[in-house]
Z-matrix of the N, CA and C atoms (Angstrom, degrees):
N
C 1 1.445
C 2 1.500 1 110.89
N 3 1.307 2 119.90 1 -44.12
C 4 1.501 3 120.89 2 178.54
C 5 1.532 4 111.41 3 -67.69
N 6 1.332 5 113.41 4 -35.51
C 7 1.545 6 117.09 5 176.92
C 8 1.502 7 110.15 6 -59.54
N 9 1.372 8 118.41 7 -42.87
C 10 1.400 9 123.35 8 -179.57
C 11 1.638 10 108.32 9 -61.53
N 12 1.293 11 118.44 10 -46.56
C 13 1.417 12 120.38 11 177.93
C 14 1.556 13 111.77 12 -68.97
N 15 1.282 14 120.29 13 -34.28
C 16 1.414 15 118.81 14 -175.06
C 17 1.536 16 112.62 15 -73.26
N 18 1.268 17 114.54 16 -16.64
C 19 1.514 18 117.04 17 171.73
C 20 1.553 19 110.75 18 -62.81
N 21 1.309 20 119.22 19 -21.33
C 22 1.412 21 122.61 20 -172.63
C 23 1.599 22 114.38 21 -121.19
N 24 1.406 23 109.48 22 -35.02
C 25 1.470 24 113.69 23 -176.15
C 26 1.528 25 110.71 24 -119.75
N 27 1.293 26 113.52 25 160.92
C 28 1.496 27 119.10 26 172.06
C 29 1.538 28 102.02 27 -88.49
N 30 1.292 29 117.53 28 121.51
C 31 1.458 30 121.16 29 176.94
C 32 1.502 31 115.34 30 -103.25
N 33 1.265 32 120.45 31 131.65
C 34 1.401 33 125.21 32 177.44
C 35 1.518 34 115.63 33 -131.45
N 36 1.250 35 119.96 34 158.95
C 37 1.475 36 124.10 35 176.98
C 38 1.490 37 109.62 36 -112.16
N 39 1.371 38 111.54 37 130.88
C 40 1.470 39 119.49 38 171.07
C 41 1.532 40 108.06 39 -133.39
N 42 1.246 41 117.45 40 97.35
C 43 1.476 42 120.56 41 -179.31
C 44 1.553 43 106.63 42 -102.15
N 45 1.293 44 114.21 43 150.47
C 46 1.519 45 121.81 44 175.91
C 47 1.556 46 107.58 45 -83.33
N 48 1.327 47 117.96 46 -6.13
C 49 1.437 48 119.47 47 177.18
C 50 1.570 49 111.50 48 -80.65
N 51 1.338 50 113.18 49 166.15
C 52 1.428 51 117.87 50 -178.58
C 53 1.565 52 109.35 51 -78.20
N 54 1.346 53 116.06 52 151.45
C 55 1.397 54 123.62 53 -173.88
C 56 1.554 55 108.87 54 -61.16
N 57 1.258 56 120.05 55 -47.92
C 58 1.496 57 125.83 56 -177.11
C 59 1.545 58 108.33 57 -54.91
N 60 1.382 59 118.39 58 -37.73
C 61 1.452 60 117.85 59 -179.77
C 62 1.538 61 115.30 60 -82.64
N 63 1.349 62 117.75 61 -23.12
C 64 1.451 63 122.96 62 -172.10
C 65 1.486 64 114.25 63 -103.59
N 66 1.262 65 117.45 64 -26.47
C 67 1.483 66 121.81 65 -174.00
C 68 1.590 67 111.32 66 -54.16
N 69 1.372 68 114.39 67 -47.49
C 70 1.497 69 114.35 68 178.22
C 71 1.584 70 115.90 69 -59.68
N 72 1.299 71 114.02 70 -32.73
C 73 1.442 72 117.78 71 179.79
C 74 1.564 73 110.76 72 -77.92
N 75 1.343 74 115.88 73 -40.46
C 76 1.461 75 122.54 74 -179.89
C 77 1.559 76 105.90 75 -62.94
N 78 1.259 77 118.84 76 -48.05
C 79 1.505 78 120.74 77 -177.38
C 80 1.513 79 111.27 78 -62.60
N 81 1.345 80 122.17 79 -26.34
C 82 1.426 81 121.87 80 177.14
C 83 1.500 82 112.83 81 -85.90
N 84 1.280 83 122.32 82 -13.45
C 85 1.402 84 125.36 83 -179.37
C 86 1.497 85 111.39 84 -80.14
N 87 1.368 86 113.94 85 -47.51
C 88 1.510 87 117.32 86 -169.66
C 89 1.529 88 102.77 87 -166.72
N 90 1.383 89 113.26 88 143.95
C 91 1.478 90 114.89 89 178.41
C 92 1.473 91 116.31 90 -110.03
N 93 1.376 92 121.38 91 16.97
C 94 1.386 93 124.21 92 -178.12
C 95 1.477 94 115.85 93 -130.42
N 96 1.372 95 116.46 94 39.13
C 97 1.440 96 118.17 95 -179.41
C 98 1.578 97 106.87 96 -72.66
N 99 1.383 98 112.10 97 145.59
C 100 1.558 99 117.20 98 179.86
C 101 1.502 100 109.11 99 -60.10
N 102 1.331 101 112.65 100 -42.38
C 103 1.538 102 117.65 101 173.26
C 104 1.527 103 107.11 102 -157.96
N 105 1.302 104 115.20 103 164.98
C 106 1.528 105 119.25 104 -177.40
C 107 1.545 106 98.31 105 -132.62
N 108 1.349 107 112.00 106 122.22
C 109 1.520 108 121.11 107 172.89
C 110 1.511 109 106.93 108 -118.25
N 111 1.280 110 119.20 109 150.74
C 112 1.376 111 126.33 110 173.27
C 113 1.531 112 112.68 111 -129.52
N 114 1.354 113 118.78 112 -160.67
C 115 1.430 114 122.50 113 -176.39
C 116 1.478 115 113.14 114 -53.37
N 117 1.266 116 119.89 115 -31.98
C 118 1.466 117 126.56 116 -177.21
C 119 1.510 118 112.24 117 -59.75
N 120 1.391 119 115.52 118 -26.04
C 121 1.441 120 124.82 119 -177.07
C 122 1.478 121 110.87 120 -93.40
N 123 1.366 122 119.24 121 -8.26
C 124 1.470 123 119.58 122 -171.31
C 125 1.495 124 105.51 123 -86.89
N 126 1.397 125 113.73 124 170.20
C 127 1.427 126 122.98 125 173.62
C 128 1.493 127 104.32 126 -95.38
N 129 1.388 128 114.37 127 123.91
C 130 1.483 129 116.65 128 -176.22
C 131 1.486 130 105.46 129 -121.94
N 132 1.359 131 115.58 130 131.65
C 133 1.482 132 118.98 131 172.93
C 134 1.536 133 109.10 132 -132.59
N 135 1.287 134 120.01 133 153.46
C 136 1.403 135 125.15 134 -179.75
C 137 1.493 136 111.39 135 78.86
N 138 1.275 137 113.03 136 179.96
C 139 1.552 138 121.77 137 -179.93
C 140 1.494 139 110.86 138 -137.68
N 141 1.416 140 111.90 139 155.97
C 142 1.472 141 120.43 140 173.09
C 143 1.528 142 109.90 141 54.15
N 144 1.299 143 121.19 142 -133.85
C 145 1.427 144 127.44 143 -172.58
C 146 1.532 145 110.09 144 -69.82
N 147 1.300 146 118.73 145 -11.63
C 148 1.502 147 122.71 146 -178.19
C 149 1.495 148 109.76 147 -102.37
N 150 1.420 149 116.93 148 7.56
C 151 1.432 150 117.63 149 -172.82
C 152 1.553 151 109.59 150 -77.76
N 153 1.347 152 117.34 151 135.45
C 154 1.373 153 124.52 152 -179.03
C 155 1.543 154 109.34 153 -113.20
N 156 1.286 155 120.50 154 123.19
C 157 1.440 156 124.69 155 178.34
C 158 1.559 157 106.82 156 -111.72
N 159 1.395 158 116.82 157 126.41
C 160 1.379 159 117.33 158 175.24
C 161 1.586 160 109.19 159 -139.35
N 162 1.342 161 113.01 160 165.98
C 163 1.472 162 121.61 161 -171.93
C 164 1.577 163 108.21 162 -121.74
N 165 1.309 164 114.28 163 81.65
C 166 1.483 165 118.33 164 177.84
C 167 1.521 166 112.13 165 -69.39
N 168 1.331 167 116.92 166 118.13
C 169 1.447 168 120.15 167 -178.66
C 170 1.420 169 113.32 168 -60.44
N 171 1.356 170 120.79 169 -20.78
C 172 1.474 171 124.99 170 178.52
C 173 1.543 172 109.52 171 -60.48
N 174 1.299 173 120.09 172 -28.93
C 175 1.439 174 121.50 173 173.61
C 176 1.505 175 112.03 174 -61.23
N 177 1.363 176 116.78 175 -44.10
C 178 1.408 177 119.62 176 177.87
C 179 1.531 178 110.88 177 -68.25
N 180 1.359 179 120.35 178 -40.90
C 181 1.408 180 120.59 179 178.07
C 182 1.486 181 115.57 180 -60.83
N 183 1.405 182 113.74 181 -31.92
C 184 1.502 183 117.97 182 179.04
C 185 1.540 184 108.81 183 -73.82
N 186 1.326 185 116.57 184 -38.85
C 187 1.499 186 120.48 185 -178.78
C 188 1.549 187 111.90 186 -76.74
N 189 1.333 188 117.98 187 -38.36
C 190 1.461 189 124.51 188 178.56
C 191 1.474 190 110.15 189 -128.98
N 192 1.377 191 110.69 190 91.91
C 193 1.557 192 116.19 191 -173.25
C 194 1.538 193 111.95 192 -68.01
N 195 1.232 194 122.53 193 -6.37
C 196 1.494 195 124.05 194 179.29
C 197 1.533 196 107.49 195 -72.40
N 198 1.430 197 118.65 196 -20.83
C 199 1.387 198 119.25 197 -175.37
C 200 1.606 199 106.35 198 -105.12
N 201 1.293 200 115.54 199 152.00
C 202 1.437 201 123.69 200 -173.13
C 203 1.590 202 109.35 201 -159.52
N 204 1.310 203 114.84 202 177.42
C 205 1.458 204 119.09 203 -174.04
C 206 1.586 205 109.10 204 -63.47
N 207 1.307 206 115.66 205 -30.93
C 208 1.507 207 114.56 206 -177.93
C 209 1.481 208 114.75 207 -79.31
N 210 1.331 209 120.08 208 -10.43
C 211 1.526 210 119.97 209 -177.25
C 212 1.500 211 111.18 210 -130.61
N 213 1.299 212 122.42 211 16.59
C 214 1.447 213 122.43 212 -177.77
C 215 1.550 214 113.04 213 -125.46
N 216 1.244 215 115.25 214 132.60
C 217 1.498 216 122.04 215 176.97
C 218 1.484 217 107.87 216 -122.06
N 219 1.382 218 115.99 217 132.71
C 220 1.465 219 117.28 218 175.53
C 221 1.540 220 104.89 219 -111.32
N 222 1.408 221 110.89 220 134.64
C 223 1.436 222 118.98 221 179.15
C 224 1.491 223 107.50 222 -107.95
N 225 1.378 224 116.16 223 127.20
C 226 1.464 225 117.06 224 -177.16
C 227 1.515 226 107.50 225 -150.84
N 228 1.377 227 114.24 226 161.21
C 229 1.479 228 120.90 227 174.70
C 230 1.512 229 112.24 228 -98.56
N 231 1.319 230 117.74 229 1.93
C 232 1.473 231 118.86 230 -173.21
C 233 1.485 232 106.77 231 -137.23
N 234 1.386 233 117.36 232 107.79
C 235 1.437 234 118.84 233 178.18
C 236 1.534 235 112.82 234 -65.03
N 237 1.334 236 116.79 235 -19.63
C 238 1.480 237 121.47 236 177.03
C 239 1.567 238 110.62 237 -68.62
N 240 1.333 239 115.46 238 -26.00
C 241 1.414 240 114.32 239 -172.17
C 242 1.644 241 108.82 240 -94.98
N 243 1.252 242 117.49 241 -8.89
C 244 1.442 243 121.28 242 174.04
C 245 1.490 244 107.28 243 -83.86
N 246 1.244 245 118.62 244 119.97
C 247 1.438 246 124.13 245 -176.61
C 248 1.572 247 112.00 246 -52.54
N 249 1.360 248 117.50 247 141.40
C 250 1.427 249 119.65 248 -173.26
C 251 1.496 250 112.81 249 -57.63
N 252 1.280 251 119.83 250 -27.64
C 253 1.474 252 123.77 251 -178.72
C 254 1.554 253 112.53 252 -80.34
N 255 1.362 254 116.58 253 -4.68
C 256 1.422 255 121.19 254 -175.91
C 257 1.486 256 116.86 255 -119.11
N 258 1.321 257 116.48 256 11.92
C 259 1.454 258 122.24 257 -176.35
C 260 1.623 259 111.40 258 -59.74
N 261 1.334 260 112.29 259 -32.85
C 262 1.560 261 113.32 260 179.68
C 263 1.403 262 112.08 261 -75.91
N 264 1.346 263 123.33 262 -5.54
C 265 1.423 264 126.60 263 176.02
C 266 1.568 265 112.94 264 -103.55
N 267 1.279 266 116.67 265 8.58
C 268 1.456 267 123.17 266 -173.65
C 269 1.492 268 115.18 267 -105.20
N 270 1.321 269 111.88 268 142.77
C 271 1.463 270 124.67 269 162.42
C 272 1.490 271 111.33 270 -113.97
N 273 1.319 272 117.89 271 120.84
C 274 1.524 273 116.90 272 178.98
C 275 1.456 274 111.25 273 -104.87
N 276 1.261 275 115.38 274 134.40
C 277 1.477 276 125.98 275 175.21
C 278 1.519 277 110.21 276 -116.33
N 279 1.349 278 114.77 277 161.65
C 280 1.441 279 116.97 278 177.86
C 281 1.543 280 113.73 279 -68.99
N 282 1.277 281 119.33 280 151.57
C 283 1.495 282 121.96 281 -179.52
C 284 1.516 283 107.58 282 -69.17
N 285 1.280 284 117.91 283 133.37
C 286 1.440 285 127.88 284 176.47
C 287 1.489 286 107.75 285 -87.57
N 288 1.349 287 119.60 286 132.73
C 289 1.386 288 125.61 287 171.18
C 290 1.563 289 109.63 288 -141.73
N 291 1.405 290 112.37 289 127.34
C 292 1.458 291 115.28 290 177.72
C 293 1.497 292 117.37 291 -66.37
N 294 1.310 293 113.02 292 -16.45
C 295 1.430 294 120.39 293 179.21
C 296 1.553 295 112.25 294 -86.15
N 297 1.312 296 114.28 295 -3.96
C 298 1.482 297 121.07 296 178.81
C 299 1.509 298 106.27 297 -79.68
N 300 1.316 299 115.76 298 122.19
C 301 1.572 300 117.41 299 -179.78
C 302 1.520 301 113.62 300 -57.65
N 303 1.336 302 119.24 301 -21.04
C 304 1.463 303 122.82 302 176.87
C 305 1.534 304 113.86 303 -94.26
N 306 1.317 305 115.98 304 6.41
C 307 1.474 306 118.23 305 178.35
C 308 1.528 307 116.16 306 -54.15
N 309 1.315 308 114.14 307 -31.78
C 310 1.464 309 118.76 308 -175.72
C 311 1.479 310 110.02 309 -70.36
N 312 1.359 311 115.99 310 -22.21
C 313 1.484 312 119.94 311 178.06
C 314 1.516 313 113.77 312 -97.30
N 315 1.284 314 121.50 313 2.97
C 316 1.419 315 124.80 314 -178.49
C 317 1.492 316 111.12 315 -65.14
N 318 1.259 317 117.91 316 124.34
C 319 1.471 318 124.48 317 -175.61
C 320 1.596 319 111.32 318 -128.46
N 321 1.379 320 114.53 319 14.46
C 322 1.493 321 118.25 320 -175.14
C 323 1.513 322 111.69 321 -54.59
N 324 1.392 323 115.23 322 -45.72
C 325 1.484 324 115.66 323 -174.50
C 326 1.480 325 111.30 324 -69.11
N 327 1.332 326 116.80 325 -31.73
C 328 1.479 327 117.84 326 -179.21
C 329 1.610 328 106.96 327 -72.69
N 330 1.315 329 118.74 328 -31.65
C 331 1.475 330 119.49 329 172.87
C 332 1.425 331 113.24 330 -67.64
N 333 1.446 332 121.07 331 -31.30
C 334 1.459 333 121.93 332 173.10
C 335 1.451 334 109.31 333 -66.37
N 336 1.346 335 120.80 334 -41.01
C 337 1.458 336 122.30 335 179.61
C 338 1.446 337 112.75 336 -58.87
N 339 1.348 338 114.95 337 -43.80
C 340 1.506 339 124.01 338 178.83
C 341 1.550 340 106.07 339 -58.07
N 342 1.386 341 116.59 340 -52.77
C 343 1.372 342 121.96 341 -177.33
C 344 1.520 343 113.55 342 -60.23
N 345 1.236 344 116.66 343 -41.91
C 346 1.513 345 118.12 344 -179.67
C 347 1.552 346 112.48 345 -72.38
N 348 1.303 347 117.36 346 -23.43
C 349 1.519 348 121.75 347 172.42
C 350 1.543 349 106.89 348 -67.69
N 351 1.300 350 119.57 349 -38.21
C 352 1.521 351 121.83 350 175.52
C 353 1.530 352 105.40 351 -62.49
N 354 1.355 353 113.80 352 -49.93
C 355 1.489 354 117.10 353 175.94
C 356 1.494 355 115.08 354 -46.75
N 357 1.275 356 117.55 355 -53.06
C 358 1.542 357 123.60 356 -179.80
C 359 1.489 358 108.66 357 -60.42
N 360 1.322 359 118.47 358 -48.67
C 361 1.534 360 124.29 359 178.97
C 362 1.495 361 106.41 360 -51.24
N 363 1.257 362 121.17 361 -49.16
C 364 1.483 363 122.66 362 -173.87
C 365 1.494 364 112.70 363 -78.80
N 366 1.325 365 120.72 364 -16.95
C 367 1.447 366 127.21 365 174.61
C 368 1.546 367 110.70 366 48.83
N 369 1.328 368 115.35 367 58.96
C 370 1.530 369 113.11 368 175.35
C 371 1.457 370 113.16 369 -74.82
N 372 1.356 371 112.69 370 154.86
C 373 1.449 372 121.70 371 174.43
C 374 1.470 373 114.08 372 -84.52
N 375 1.276 374 120.31 373 -13.91
C 376 1.433 375 124.94 374 -178.36
C 377 1.511 376 110.15 375 -141.77
N 378 1.332 377 116.57 376 115.02
C 379 1.439 378 122.32 377 -179.45
C 380 1.494 379 112.95 378 -61.16
N 381 1.332 380 115.35 379 -41.26
C 382 1.513 381 120.88 380 -178.94
C 383 1.528 382 112.43 381 -56.54
N 384 1.322 383 114.15 382 -43.27
C 385 1.574 384 117.37 383 178.99
C 386 1.501 385 109.07 384 -71.78
N 387 1.327 386 120.15 385 -35.50
C 388 1.475 387 121.78 386 177.51
C 389 1.530 388 108.31 387 -60.39
N 390 1.344 389 116.64 388 -47.93
C 391 1.466 390 121.87 389 -175.20
C 392 1.442 391 111.55 390 -63.97
N 393 1.337 392 115.03 391 -39.05
C 394 1.481 393 123.60 392 179.97
C 395 1.487 394 109.54 393 -66.64
N 396 1.313 395 120.62 394 -42.46
C 397 1.512 396 124.80 395 -177.17
C 398 1.425 397 109.58 396 -78.14
N 399 1.387 398 119.20 397 -38.77
C 400 1.407 399 122.85 398 -175.68
C 401 1.570 400 112.91 399 -121.15
N 402 1.239 401 112.85 400 69.40
C 403 1.606 402 117.48 401 -173.10
C 404 1.530 403 108.33 402 -57.88
N 405 1.306 404 112.41 403 136.08
C 406 1.542 405 121.13 404 176.62
C 407 1.573 406 108.41 405 -65.51
N 408 1.224 407 115.25 406 135.93
C 409 1.494 408 121.75 407 169.83
C 410 1.516 409 106.48 408 -146.65
N 411 1.304 410 108.22 409 129.02
C 412 1.545 411 116.17 410 178.39
C 413 1.521 412 112.29 411 -59.79
N 414 1.366 413 112.67 412 122.79
C 415 1.381 414 119.47 413 176.37
C 416 1.584 415 111.73 414 -70.99
N 417 1.307 416 113.64 415 154.01
C 418 1.462 417 115.75 416 -178.94
C 419 1.530 418 115.66 417 -100.36
N 420 1.354 419 112.32 418 18.66
C 421 1.469 420 120.30 419 177.50
C 422 1.578 421 111.80 420 -61.79
N 423 1.257 422 117.60 421 145.51
C 424 1.462 423 118.85 422 174.89
C 425 1.531 424 109.11 423 -67.31
N 426 1.363 425 111.19 424 164.82
C 427 1.461 426 118.52 425 -177.67
C 428 1.591 427 104.87 426 -62.17
N 429 1.337 428 119.78 427 -44.13
C 430 1.451 429 122.63 428 -179.77
C 431 1.505 430 108.72 429 -60.09
N 432 1.229 431 123.43 430 -44.64
C 433 1.461 432 126.89 431 176.69
C 434 1.487 433 112.24 432 -60.19
N 435 1.334 434 119.80 433 -40.82
C 436 1.397 435 125.46 434 178.32
C 437 1.550 436 111.50 435 -62.01
N 438 1.421 437 113.54 436 -45.73
C 439 1.451 438 118.08 437 -179.11
C 440 1.538 439 108.57 438 -69.64
N 441 1.262 440 120.30 439 -27.32
C 442 1.506 441 122.32 440 177.64
C 443 1.490 442 106.21 441 -66.15
N 444 1.303 443 117.59 442 -52.39
C 445 1.456 444 124.60 443 178.52
C 446 1.544 445 112.84 444 -58.67
N 447 1.338 446 116.58 445 -38.63
C 448 1.431 447 119.73 446 179.05
C 449 1.573 448 107.35 447 -65.37
N 450 1.257 449 117.33 448 -42.31
C 451 1.499 450 119.43 449 178.53
C 452 1.507 451 112.89 450 -60.16
N 453 1.398 452 114.26 451 -41.22
C 454 1.402 453 119.68 452 179.56
C 455 1.521 454 113.95 453 -65.36
N 456 1.399 455 114.48 454 -38.98
C 457 1.448 456 119.69 455 -179.63
C 458 1.520 457 107.12 456 -67.89
N 459 1.299 458 122.06 457 -35.14
C 460 1.440 459 121.76 458 -176.09
C 461 1.527 460 111.85 459 -73.29
N 462 1.316 461 117.73 460 -14.07
C 463 1.463 462 120.93 461 175.22
C 464 1.491 463 108.65 462 -90.67
N 465 1.342 464 116.47 463 60.45
C 466 1.555 465 122.50 464 -175.65
C 467 1.504 466 112.61 465 -77.43
N 468 1.230 467 113.18 466 153.14
C 469 1.479 468 120.62 467 171.44
C 470 1.585 469 112.56 468 -74.55
N 471 1.224 470 120.76 469 159.76
C 472 1.461 471 124.12 470 178.03
C 473 1.576 472 110.02 471 -55.99
N 474 1.332 473 117.12 472 -40.67
C 475 1.472 474 121.54 473 176.65
C 476 1.507 475 111.49 474 -57.47
N 477 1.354 476 118.39 475 -45.20
C 478 1.459 477 122.62 476 177.90
C 479 1.575 478 111.13 477 -58.58
N 480 1.347 479 115.53 478 -42.43
C 481 1.416 480 122.27 479 -176.40
C 482 1.570 481 107.36 480 -63.52
N 483 1.331 482 115.03 481 -41.21
C 484 1.479 483 117.37 482 178.64
C 485 1.602 484 113.20 483 -63.55
N 486 1.292 485 113.19 484 -38.12
C 487 1.452 486 120.69 485 176.94
C 488 1.487 487 110.58 486 -60.06
N 489 1.389 488 115.79 487 -49.19
C 490 1.414 489 122.01 488 -178.47
C 491 1.456 490 111.59 489 -66.10
N 492 1.294 491 119.57 490 -45.07
C 493 1.475 492 121.85 491 178.62
C 494 1.506 493 110.83 492 -62.10
N 495 1.336 494 118.05 493 -41.94
C 496 1.469 495 122.33 494 176.74
C 497 1.535 496 112.85 495 -58.91
N 498 1.369 497 111.43 496 -41.13
C 499 1.503 498 115.37 497 -177.86
C 500 1.519 499 113.26 498 -66.63
N 501 1.384 500 113.35 499 -41.67
C 502 1.490 501 118.85 500 -179.33
C 503 1.545 502 108.91 501 -69.49
N 504 1.282 503 118.72 502 -40.56
C 505 1.469 504 122.09 503 -177.21
C 506 1.554 505 108.38 504 -70.65
N 507 1.320 506 120.40 505 -29.44
C 508 1.406 507 118.60 506 -173.09
C 509 1.600 508 110.22 507 -95.01
N 510 1.268 509 120.45 508 -8.25
C 511 1.459 510 118.99 509 -178.40
C 512 1.475 511 113.07 510 -119.83
């Protein structure tokens, strides 16, 4: 799934967890993230139970000037962790938990892939406007149906490949 997205998008990880706890998991998921940030890169205010951790995109824009509000999407399961100034760049998905009895049926990330493929097809110049006009909503397709759709999407025409290549090269 990440390989499909990485053909078109730069994919990075920004977790609010500590690097020592998350690095083994991140390394097993995918080996070609554009960058990996952890709690050390978050904005932290307050202490103990009043601690607030957020991920202001401005930090990314400062470190990686090729990214900006018009071309960056943050995917998170916690609206509280997406900095207040970046809500219009966010896609929120349900929290995944392996202890959830329905975890085996979780298809949120596959729905995001489908949504992002629509995004690429429409080739918007501003992600905020696209997200506002086309709000993300998790589809209720079964996992099998999502996999079937993913297979069909990967069987793209040459024209679609040109559009995807042009989008990645221009953004």
